[in-house]
Each structure stands twice: as C-alpha cells, then as structure tokens.
LONU-63148 format. One line per field, with one value per residue (C-alpha): residue in three letters; x, y, z. Coordinates in steps of 0.1 Angstrom, whole numbers, plus 5000, padded with zeros to 4 digits. Each point is the difference from the previous one (the first is absolute). Example, Ala and Ser with C-alpha at 12.3 -4.5 7.8 and 13.67 -1.06 7.14 Angstrom:
REM LONU-63148
type: c(ala	ser)
px: c(5123	5014)
py: c(4955	5034)
pz: c(5078	4993)
***
This chain:
REM LONU-63148
type: c(met	ser	lys	leu	leu	leu	leu	tyr	ser	thr	ile	leu	val	ser	leu	val	phe	leu	leu	val	pro	asp	asn	asp	leu	thr	met	ile	tyr	pro	phe	ser	asp	met	val	val	ser	val	glu	tyr	trp	ile	tyr	ser	val	phe	glu	lys	ala	val	met	ile	ile	leu	ala	tyr	ile	ile	met	asn	glu	ala	thr	glu	tyr	gln	tyr	ala	leu	ser	ile	phe	phe	trp	leu	met	val	leu	asp	leu	leu	asp	leu	ile	leu	ser	tyr	asn	ser	val	trp	phe	ser	ile	gly	lys	phe	pro	ile	ser	met	asn	val	val	lys	ala	ile	val	phe	gly	val	val	ile	ile	asn	glu	gly	trp	lys	lys	leu	phe	arg)
px: c(1826	4978	4970	5018	5008	4963	4990	5026	4985	4968	5020	5017	4967	4985	5028	4994	4978	5031	5016	4973	5011	4979	4976	4964	4991	4968	4985	4964	4981	4979	4970	5002	5000	5030	5031	5033	5036	5023	5019	4969	4989	5033	5001	4965	5007	5032	4985	4975	5028	5016	4968	5001	5037	4992	4970	5021	5026	4975	4981	5032	5013	4969	4995	4962	4971	5014	4966	4992	5035	4997	4967	5016	5028	4976	4978	5031	5007	4964	5003	5030	4981	4970	5023	5015	4966	4978	5021	4981	4969	4965	4985	4964	4978	4974	4978	5024	5027	5028	5015	5037	5029	5008	4965	5004	5034	4985	4970	5019	5029	4975	4981	5033	5010	4966	5003	5035	4985	4972	5025	5021	4970	4986	5033)
py: c(2640	4982	5019	5033	4989	4991	5034	5016	4981	5020	5031	4984	4986	5034	5012	4973	5024	5022	4972	5003	5021	5030	4991	5002	4964	4995	4973	4990	4981	4970	5011	5038	5026	5017	5004	5011	5004	4970	5020	5007	4964	4987	5027	4990	4963	5004	5023	4973	4975	5022	4997	4962	4999	5022	4979	4969	5014	5011	4967	4981	5023	5004	4980	5004	5005	4974	4993	5037	5007	4970	5013	5034	4985	4981	5031	5018	4971	5002	5038	4996	4975	5024	5028	4978	4989	5031	5029	4998	5011	4999	4965	5010	5022	4994	5030	5029	4982	4987	4966	4994	4982	5029	4997	4962	5005	5025	4978	4967	5014	5020	4968	4982	5028	4999	4962	5004	5026	4977	4971	5022	5013	4966	4982)
pz: c(2840	4975	5014	4994	4965	4994	5013	4977	4971	5005	4991	4970	4987	5000	4976	4973	4979	4995	4979	4974	4971	4991	4972	4990	5009	5020	5020	5000	5027	4991	5020	4997	4974	5016	4980	5017	4990	5006	5025	5021	4998	5012	5027	5012	5000	5019	5026	5007	5002	5026	5021	4996	5012	5030	5009	4997	5023	5026	4998	5006	5028	5020	5031	5001	4975	4976	4985	4994	4986	4977	4987	4995	4980	4977	4996	4987	4976	4987	4997	4977	4979	4998	4990	4972	4987	5005	5012	5033	4982	5015	4995	5005	5021	5027	4995	4999	5020	4978	5007	4992	5014	5023	5015	5004	5017	5024	5009	5002	5021	5021	5008	5009	5024	5017	5003	5015	5025	5010	5005	5023	5019	5008	5010)
***
C-alpha cells in the first residue's frame, strides 16, 4: 500500500502549483536570464520532483539493473538542481553543439545502458 501512496503522491505533487494565488510575482534563476511566473516555477520544480519519485520507485522495485537505475535517479536529482539554478539553460557550446544538463543526462545514461549491455553480453 505504501508504494501505491508514493505513486499517488506524484499526482498530488503535480498539483502544488494550483495552490499559488494568481499574482504578478516572478522568479529568477541564479545562472540564467530567464524570468518566469512563480506558478510556472513551482510547476516546473514539482514536475521534476515527480520524475525523481518515479525514478525512486523504479529503482527500489527493480530486480536488475540496480546500478543503471541508481544513476538514472541521481541524474533526475541533478536535473532538478540544474532547473532551479539555470532553468536547464545551455552551459556552453562545442562548435555549434549546445551542452546542457539534458545533453549530459543523455550521454551519461546512454553510456550506462551500453555498459549494462556489454556486461550481459559477456556473462
């Protein structure tokens, strides 16, 4: 039952922004020029929190790929921190290719998946 309640919490968490009264307040990001409404900021943060909760549930319920699922969980946590600090903005570019947390997540988790595949292949 506690797992179902944790899953239900993902639905409740995504509703938190509705509790914010309508106003003209805005939020700024320490490492970005982006300015958004408080409601949008709360919505964005709690949508990332939903991903963290789901990643946590999957990580704790899975019977295999524990290392990969742990990495996925921590990537989601870092993604939330990146959102709070920089609105998931581009950090820098290599040539014309932008580097951001989204790119880092894709590369890191891609490498983890390849590693898991190699381990299975050579067992």
